[in-house]
N, C-alpha and C positions, 0 to 999 in steps of 0.2 A: 862318441862312433862307436858301432859294435865291432867286434873283430871279425875279420873277413876269413872263410874257411871253407879249404877246398877239400870234398870228401873223394877218395880212390878207393872202390873195390869191384871187383868183377860181378858180385851177388850185388841186383836191383835190391833185395830187400835187405840187405846190412846197410846200404845207402841210405835206404828209407829209414831201417833202425836210428842212425847216429844223426841222420838231419834231424828228425824227430827230438830227441834229446838235446843237442844242439840248439835249436829254435825254440823249444820252451825254456832254455836258460839264457836267451838274449843273445846268442849268438848269431852271426848273420851268414848262410850257406851261400857262397857266391858260384861255385859251380860244382859238377861232379864228374867222375872218369872212370872209367871201367878198365883200363890196363895201363901200366907204365907208362907208354909211349904218349897217351892220350894224356896222362898225368903232366906230363912235360910241357905238352903244348898248351893246356889248361894254365899253369904254371906261369909261363911266358904271357899268356893273354892277361891274365886276370890278377897278378902280382898278389896273392891271399898274405895273409898275416902267418897261419898256420895250414898246414895240409895234414889230415888222417888218411894214412897210406896202407893197404892191404898189402901182406907181404906175398903169398901166393895169388900169383895172376895170370892169365893166358897173354901171350905175346911178349910183354916184358914185365919181369916181377918187380915187387916193391924196391928191392934192396938196388938193382940197375938202376931204376926210375929216381932213388933217393941220391944216389950218386951222381947222376946225370944233372939233378936239381942243385946239388950241392956245388957242382961246377959251374953253372949258371949265377948262384947265388949262395955264398957262405954262409951267410946269415939265416937261410930259411929255416923256418921250424915244423919238423915233420915229426908226428908220432905216429909209431907202426902199430897195425892190427894184427895180430895174430891168435890162430886155434890154439889150443891146447898143444904141447908137445913139440913146439916148434923153436924151444927154447934156444938150440944152437944159430937157428936164422936171425933172433931178436940179437943175440949177441953181435952177429955180423952187422945187423941193422944200426946197432948202437956205435959200435966201431967207425962206421961209414958216416956217422953223423945224426942219426935220430937222437932226439931229446929225451923220448919216452916211448913205453908202448904199452897197448891196452889189449887184452884178454877176450875173444871171443867165446861165449856169447857175452855181449856187451852189457856193463852193470852202469846204469847211467851216472851215479855219483862218481864212480871211477874213471867214464870219460871226462866229465868236467874237472875233477882234480888232477888230473894229467894235462888238461886243456892251461886251466888255471896256472898251474905251475910252469909250463913250458912257456907261456905268453908273459909271466912276471907280474 
């Protein structure tokens, strides 16, 4: 069975890019969310194997959403997505329980490498 992945990013274009990379590599994208609050709801609903989470989003940012998801499921696997120059936020995310991070603009091989490493 393909690994089920939830994509969280406020930019539809970025969600589409990740979806494209994942589906071409045999992963199943089970859902998308455009902010942290929606991500938490989708997580409860879909129980994905992994989440790609943007750090900077309106309403609720990725780090707050990550902490909430980790409260719901301590074993949740989350890979953070950040733009260049967000190193401090990436460190916060890793401390909050993120398994890895990928930098925008996405490079397909780096995305797949992070996902394979995280899913084990």
